C-alpha positions as CSV (number, residue, x, y, z in Angstrom):
1,M,-0.2,-0.2,-0.2
2,C,1.2,3.0,-0.7
3,F,1.1,6.0,1.9
4,T,2.7,9.0,0.3
5,T,-0.4,11.4,0.8
6,K,-1.2,13.7,-1.8
7,D,-0.5,17.1,0.2
8,A,2.7,15.6,1.2
9,T,4.0,14.6,-1.9
10,L,2.6,17.8,-3.6
11,Q,4.8,19.7,-0.9
12,R,7.8,18.1,-1.8
13,A,7.7,18.1,-5.3
14,L,7.3,22.2,-5.1
15,Q,10.2,22.1,-2.8
16,Y,12.3,20.5,-5.6
17,V,10.9,22.5,-8.7
18,A,12.3,25.8,-6.1
19,L,15.5,23.7,-6.7
20,G,15.2,23.8,-10.3
21,W,14.4,20.3,-10.8
22,S,11.5,19.1,-13.1
23,V,9.3,16.4,-11.5
24,L,6.5,14.6,-12.6
25,P,4.2,12.2,-10.7
26,L,4.5,8.4,-11.0
27,W,2.6,5.6,-10.6
28,S,2.2,4.0,-7.3
29,L,1.8,0.5,-5.4
30,Q,-0.6,-1.0,-4.0
31,D,-0.5,-3.9,-1.9
32,G,2.9,-4.4,-3.3
33,V,1.4,-4.1,-6.8
34,C,1.5,-1.3,-9.3
35,D,-1.5,0.7,-10.0
36,C,-1.0,0.9,-13.5
37,P,-3.1,-0.5,-16.3
38,R,-0.4,-3.5,-16.5
39,G,-0.5,-4.2,-12.3
40,A,1.3,-8.0,-11.7
41,K,3.0,-7.5,-14.8
42,C,4.4,-4.1,-14.7
43,P,8.4,-4.7,-14.9
44,S,8.9,-1.2,-13.1
45,P,6.0,-1.3,-10.2
46,G,5.5,2.1,-8.9
47,K,8.2,3.6,-10.8
48,H,7.4,4.5,-14.2
49,P,5.9,8.3,-15.3
50,R,1.9,8.7,-15.1
51,T,2.8,11.4,-17.9
52,H,2.2,10.6,-21.3
53,H,5.4,11.4,-22.6
54,G,7.0,9.7,-19.9
55,A,10.2,11.9,-17.9
56,A,10.1,14.2,-21.2
57,G,7.1,15.2,-19.9
58,A,8.6,16.4,-16.5
59,S,8.1,20.1,-15.6
60,A,9.5,22.8,-13.2
61,D,6.6,24.5,-13.5
62,P,4.5,25.2,-9.8
63,A,1.1,25.7,-12.1
64,R,1.6,22.5,-14.0
65,V,2.7,21.0,-11.3
66,K,-0.4,21.8,-9.1
67,R,-2.2,20.7,-11.8
68,W,-1.5,17.0,-11.7
69,R,-3.0,14.3,-9.4
70,W,-0.8,13.4,-6.9
71,Q,-3.2,10.9,-4.8
72,S,-1.6,7.9,-4.0
73,A,1.4,9.0,-6.5
74,N,5.3,7.9,-6.6
75,L,7.3,10.9,-7.2
76,G,10.1,11.3,-10.1
77,I,12.7,13.9,-11.0
78,A,14.3,13.7,-14.4
79,T,17.8,14.0,-14.4
80,G,20.3,15.0,-17.5
81,P,19.9,18.8,-18.6
82,T,16.0,19.8,-17.9
83,S,17.1,19.4,-14.1
84,R,21.0,20.1,-14.2
85,L,20.9,16.7,-12.6
86,L,23.3,13.5,-13.2
87,V,23.0,11.0,-10.2
88,V,24.9,8.0,-9.9
89,D,22.3,5.0,-8.5
90,V,24.2,2.4,-6.1
91,D,22.6,-0.9,-6.1
92,P,24.3,-2.7,-3.5
93,R,22.2,-6.1,-3.9
94,N,23.9,-6.4,-7.8
95,G,27.3,-5.4,-6.0
96,G,27.2,-1.6,-6.2
97,A,28.9,-0.7,-2.9
98,E,32.2,-2.5,-4.3
99,T,31.7,-1.0,-7.3
100,L,31.7,2.2,-6.1
101,Q,34.8,1.2,-3.9
102,R,36.4,-0.1,-6.6
103,L,35.7,2.8,-9.2
104,Q,37.1,5.3,-6.3
105,A,39.8,3.8,-6.0
106,D,40.4,3.8,-9.6
107,L,38.9,7.1,-10.7
108,G,39.3,9.2,-7.3
109,P,36.7,10.0,-4.5
110,L,34.0,11.4,-5.2
111,P,32.9,15.0,-3.2
112,P,30.3,14.8,-0.5
113,A,27.1,15.2,-2.3
114,P,23.2,14.6,-1.2
115,I,22.3,11.5,-0.9
116,V,18.9,9.6,-1.0
117,K,18.5,6.1,0.6
118,T,16.4,4.5,-1.6
119,G,13.4,2.2,-0.6
120,G,15.4,-1.3,-2.1
121,G,18.4,-0.6,-0.2
122,G,20.6,1.3,-2.5
123,W,21.8,4.8,-2.7
124,H,21.1,7.8,-5.3
125,L,24.5,10.2,-5.2
126,Y,23.3,14.0,-7.1
127,F,25.9,15.6,-9.0
128,A,26.0,18.6,-11.5
129,W,25.1,18.4,-14.7
130,P,27.7,18.7,-17.1
131,E,26.8,21.4,-19.8
132,G,28.9,19.4,-22.7
133,G,26.7,16.0,-21.1
134,V,28.0,13.0,-21.1
135,R,27.6,9.4,-22.8
136,G,25.1,7.9,-20.1
137,K,27.4,5.2,-19.5
138,C,26.4,2.1,-17.3
139,G,29.3,1.4,-14.4
140,G,27.6,-2.6,-14.8
141,N,27.4,-4.4,-11.7
142,G,25.2,-2.6,-9.5
143,I,25.9,1.2,-10.5
144,D,23.7,3.2,-13.1
145,I,24.2,6.7,-14.2
146,K,20.9,8.5,-14.5
147,G,21.5,11.3,-17.0
148,A,19.5,12.7,-20.3
149,G,15.9,11.4,-20.9
150,G,16.0,9.4,-17.4
151,L,14.8,9.9,-14.0
152,V,15.1,8.7,-10.8
153,V,12.4,7.8,-7.6
154,A,12.1,10.6,-5.2
155,P,11.4,11.2,-1.6
156,P,9.0,10.6,-0.2
157,S,7.9,7.7,-2.9
158,V,7.1,3.9,-1.2
159,H,9.1,1.0,-2.8
160,Q,7.9,-2.2,-3.6
161,S,9.4,-3.5,-0.6
162,G,6.9,-0.9,1.4
163,A,10.2,1.4,2.2
164,R,10.0,5.0,1.8
165,Y,12.6,7.0,0.0
166,T,14.5,9.0,1.9
167,W,17.0,11.5,2.6
168,E,20.2,11.1,4.1
169,I,22.1,14.2,3.2
170,P,19.3,16.6,1.5
171,P,20.0,19.0,-0.8
172,D,20.5,22.7,0.7
173,G,20.0,24.6,-2.0
174,K,23.7,25.5,-2.5
175,P,25.2,24.3,-6.2
176,L,25.5,20.8,-6.4
177,P,29.0,19.4,-6.6
178,C,30.2,17.9,-10.5
179,L,31.7,14.8,-10.1
180,P,35.8,15.2,-10.7
181,A,37.4,15.5,-14.1
182,S,38.4,11.3,-14.4
183,W,35.0,10.6,-13.8
184,L,33.8,13.0,-16.2
185,R,36.4,11.2,-19.0
186,W,35.0,7.8,-17.7
187,L,31.7,8.5,-18.5
188,G,32.2,9.9,-22.0
189,G,31.9,13.8,-21.5
190,D,33.1,15.4,-24.8
191,C,34.1,18.9,-23.5
192,Y,33.8,20.5,-19.3
193,T,35.2,22.8,-17.3
194,D,36.1,21.3,-13.6
195,H,37.2,24.1,-10.7
196,S,38.3,21.8,-8.0
197,P,41.0,22.5,-5.3
198,T,44.1,21.4,-5.9
199,Q,46.5,20.0,-2.6
200,D,47.5,23.6,-1.7
201,G,43.8,24.7,-1.7
202,Q,43.8,26.8,-4.6
203,S,41.7,26.1,-7.4
204,S,43.0,24.4,-10.5
205,T,40.9,24.8,-14.0
206,L,40.8,21.9,-16.0
207,V,39.6,22.2,-19.6
208,T,39.3,19.7,-22.5
209,Q,41.2,20.1,-26.0
210,A,37.9,20.7,-27.4
211,T,37.1,24.3,-26.6
212,K,40.5,25.5,-25.3
213,T,38.9,27.9,-22.8
214,T,38.6,28.7,-19.5
215,H,35.5,30.1,-17.5
216,D,36.1,32.1,-14.1
217,T,34.0,31.0,-11.0
218,T,33.8,32.6,-7.5
219,D,33.5,29.7,-4.9
220,T,31.3,29.8,-1.9
221,T,31.7,28.9,1.4
222,D,29.5,25.6,2.1
223,N,28.3,26.1,5.8
224,A,26.3,23.0,5.4
225,G,29.2,21.1,5.6
226,H,27.7,18.7,2.6
227,Y,30.5,19.7,0.3
228,S,34.6,19.7,0.2
229,R,34.1,22.2,-2.7
230,G,32.9,25.6,-3.5
231,S,30.5,26.2,-6.4
232,Q,31.0,24.3,-9.4
233,T,30.2,25.2,-13.1
234,C,30.8,22.6,-16.0
235,V,30.6,24.5,-19.5
236,C,31.1,24.2,-22.9
237,D,30.4,24.7,-26.0
238,Q,28.4,22.3,-28.2
239,P,29.6,20.7,-31.1
240,S,28.3,21.5,-34.5
241,N,27.8,18.0,-35.5
242,G,26.4,20.0,-39.0
243,Q,27.4,16.6,-41.4
244,F,26.5,13.7,-38.9
245,I,22.6,15.7,-39.0
246,D,22.7,16.4,-42.2
247,D,23.5,12.6,-42.9
248,C,20.9,11.8,-40.7
249,I,18.1,13.9,-42.0
250,Q,19.2,12.9,-45.7
251,G,19.4,8.8,-44.1
252,S,15.5,9.3,-42.9
253,L,13.6,11.1,-45.7
254,P,10.4,8.1,-46.9
255,D,10.5,7.2,-50.7
256,R,6.8,7.6,-50.9
257,P,3.7,8.9,-49.3
258,G,2.4,6.9,-45.9
259,Q,6.3,6.9,-44.6
260,R,6.5,9.9,-42.8
261,H,5.4,8.8,-38.8
262,A,7.8,6.0,-39.5
263,S,10.0,7.8,-41.2
264,V,10.2,10.9,-38.5
265,F,11.1,8.3,-35.8
266,K,13.6,6.9,-37.9
267,L,15.1,10.5,-38.1
268,A,15.0,10.5,-33.7
269,R,16.9,6.8,-34.1
270,L,19.6,8.0,-35.9
271,L,20.2,11.4,-34.0
272,R,20.7,9.8,-30.9
273,G,23.1,7.7,-32.5
274,N,25.3,10.1,-31.8
275,T,26.5,10.6,-28.2
276,E,26.8,14.5,-28.1
277,V,23.2,15.1,-30.1
278,A,21.7,12.5,-27.7
279,V,21.9,14.7,-24.2
280,W,20.3,17.6,-26.4
281,P,16.9,18.6,-25.1
282,P,14.1,18.2,-28.0
283,K,13.9,21.7,-28.9
284,K,17.2,22.0,-29.2
285,L,16.6,20.3,-32.5
286,R,13.0,21.4,-33.7
287,G,15.3,23.8,-36.5
288,V,16.7,20.1,-37.6
289,V,12.9,18.8,-37.6
290,N,11.5,21.7,-39.8
291,R,14.3,21.4,-42.0
292,W,13.6,17.9,-42.1
293,Y,9.6,18.3,-43.2
294,K,10.6,21.2,-45.9
295,L,13.0,18.6,-47.6
296,L,10.1,16.5,-47.5
297,A,7.4,18.8,-48.8
298,E,9.8,19.1,-51.5
299,K,10.3,15.8,-52.5
300,L,6.6,14.5,-51.8
301,G,4.7,17.3,-52.8
302,S,2.2,18.6,-50.2
303,S,-0.3,16.1,-50.9
304,G,1.8,13.4,-50.6
305,I,2.2,14.6,-46.5
306,R,-1.0,14.4,-44.3
307,A,0.4,16.0,-40.7
308,D,1.9,19.4,-41.2
309,A,4.9,20.8,-39.8
310,D,3.7,21.1,-35.9
311,E,2.0,17.9,-36.0
312,N,5.3,16.3,-37.4
313,W,7.5,18.4,-34.9
314,V,5.0,16.8,-32.1
315,D,5.3,13.1,-33.4
316,F,9.6,13.5,-33.2
317,W,9.2,15.1,-29.6
318,E,7.1,12.0,-28.4
319,G,9.8,9.5,-30.5
320,W,12.7,11.3,-29.1
321,D,11.9,9.8,-25.5
322,K,11.0,6.8,-26.9
323,V,14.0,5.9,-28.8
324,R,15.4,2.2,-27.3
325,C,17.9,1.6,-29.5
326,P,20.1,4.0,-31.5
327,G,20.2,3.1,-35.0
328,E,22.5,2.4,-37.8
329,T,25.0,5.2,-36.4
330,G,26.8,5.3,-33.2
331,I,26.9,2.5,-30.6
332,M,25.6,0.3,-33.3
333,T,27.8,0.6,-35.2
334,A,30.7,0.5,-32.6
335,I,29.3,-2.8,-31.2
336,L,29.2,-4.7,-34.4
337,E,32.8,-3.2,-34.3
338,R,34.1,-4.6,-31.2
339,A,32.1,-8.1,-32.1
340,K,33.9,-8.8,-35.4
341,A,37.0,-8.2,-33.1
342,A,36.1,-10.2,-30.4
343,D,36.6,-14.0,-29.5
344,L,34.0,-16.6,-30.7
345,P,32.0,-17.7,-27.1
346,K,31.7,-21.5,-26.6
347,V,27.8,-21.2,-26.9
348,A,28.2,-20.1,-30.7
349,L,30.3,-23.3,-31.7
350,D,27.0,-25.0,-31.9
351,Y,25.9,-23.0,-34.9
352,Q,26.9,-23.5,-38.6
353,T,26.7,-19.9,-40.2
354,D,29.1,-17.2,-39.6
355,R,26.4,-14.7,-39.2
356,T,24.8,-16.3,-36.7
357,R,27.4,-16.8,-34.9
358,L,28.2,-12.8,-35.4
359,L,24.8,-11.8,-34.5
360,I,25.5,-14.3,-30.6
361,K,28.9,-11.8,-30.4
362,V,26.7,-9.1,-30.8
363,C,24.3,-9.8,-28.1
364,R,27.3,-10.6,-25.7
365,E,28.9,-7.1,-26.2
366,L,25.1,-5.3,-25.8
367,Q,24.9,-7.5,-22.2
368,R,28.4,-5.9,-21.7
369,E,27.5,-2.3,-23.1
370,V,24.6,-2.2,-19.8
371,G,26.1,-4.4,-17.3
372,D,23.6,-6.2,-15.2
373,K,20.4,-5.2,-16.8
374,P,18.8,-6.2,-20.1
375,F,19.8,-4.8,-23.5
376,F,17.0,-3.9,-26.2
377,L,17.8,-5.1,-29.6
378,A,15.2,-4.8,-32.6
379,T,14.5,-7.4,-35.5
380,S,14.5,-4.8,-38.4
381,T,18.2,-3.6,-36.6
382,V,19.6,-7.4,-36.6
383,Q,18.1,-7.4,-40.5
384,S,19.8,-4.5,-42.0
385,L,22.9,-4.9,-39.5
386,L,23.9,-8.5,-40.6
387,G,22.4,-8.7,-43.5
388,F,19.1,-11.1,-43.0
389,E,16.6,-11.6,-45.8
390,D,13.9,-10.0,-43.9
391,R,13.0,-9.0,-40.2
392,M,11.0,-12.4,-40.3
393,A,14.6,-14.4,-40.8
394,A,15.7,-11.5,-38.5
395,S,13.4,-12.9,-35.7
396,R,13.3,-16.5,-36.0
397,M,16.8,-16.4,-35.5
398,L,16.5,-14.5,-32.6
399,R,13.5,-16.9,-30.8
400,G,16.2,-19.2,-31.9
401,L,18.6,-18.1,-29.4
402,C,16.0,-17.9,-26.9
403,V,15.0,-21.7,-27.3
404,D,18.5,-23.0,-27.1
405,G,19.2,-20.7,-24.1
406,V,21.5,-18.4,-25.3
407,L,19.4,-15.6,-24.9
408,R,16.0,-14.9,-22.7
409,L,13.4,-12.8,-24.1
410,V,12.5,-10.2,-21.0
411,E,10.1,-8.2,-23.1
412,R,8.6,-8.4,-26.2
413,G,8.7,-5.4,-28.3
414,G,6.4,-3.3,-30.7
415,P,4.7,-5.2,-33.8
416,K,6.6,-6.1,-36.9
417,G,10.1,-5.6,-35.2
418,R,10.4,-2.2,-35.1
419,Q,10.0,-1.1,-31.9
420,A,13.1,-3.6,-29.5
421,S,12.5,-6.4,-27.6
422,S,14.7,-6.3,-24.5
423,F,17.1,-9.5,-23.8
424,R,19.7,-11.0,-21.7
425,Y,22.8,-12.6,-22.8
426,L,22.8,-16.1,-21.0
427,G,26.2,-17.8,-22.9
428,D,30.0,-17.4,-21.7
């Protein structure tokens, strides 16, 4: 049973909004079962949004927050650029405490930061979002990085275990600490400025070669003692990515009428394949989407498009947050190259064709990429990546790997293989 009252949850949500964080209501629990339409079959009970647009629907507008229905709701905070938040999620049940200790030994200690004790017995560590973004890399083995497009469950929400999320070290309204430069490099931050005190107490500025600029900051005293360093600012100049964006536009334009909706989602999928562009808020890409629509109108004529430019923008916005597996560029290309260079798993020796063996290696690399979580893979991606005759052949091969125990299907995707299913790799 969720014990959160409407007034207490709304009051806490408005406190987070006052800190500049975007919030949203989440589905809650009734006797340990999610009260969303999926009920007992929900894969994320009490942790997913009630809003139509998922984490993209989060808001820092007090008037809008007050209009939402908070009765028996859990409370979520959007991470990434929208709230200027990067959260390190530590799950001790999967070895997160040991992993965090190892990472700090390798990368240096984390500065003191606000900490939430989760209902599941883990911790959320709150840090400032670096302007240059990060790749949202999962640390694996009980460590997850909550960044662009993500969210965290926040106090006073209730976990499926019945325990509440609570603040161990609450935010005090002062600027959040940044991750150290070594952690940003590990996470794939492309450019950042880190202002951290050196051993002699002086502030040093570390700037990537990409920006070649420095930025002045003024340190503030932390009277509460939550932070070991002063006010921090992470800033960078956004890369242009002009050629990449042009390639995405040309690569997603449909050939005939009736394909606009699927094609604008393909545009979103291609754009999210770039680690720099993937962390941009969708509004930054509005000009790109409008340019795509103009080229589409020139190609098909106004009679070949049923939706206007504004409707097309809404479709893109909704699709941006639904992209599970970036396509054709970016991570899948890197995964394929890593798989080709990797040793052959023992389980793959039972198969006769090089294509099936490569598929198994790709699945192994995808599992390594996400750590202990399921990975997403669409049959359309398998078809285009590995040269299967059609999506049915790709789907048949994935089903075969599940039957043989190489993979386990966690959740089936959308129709016709266009939406990715989630799997776990069970091989060696």
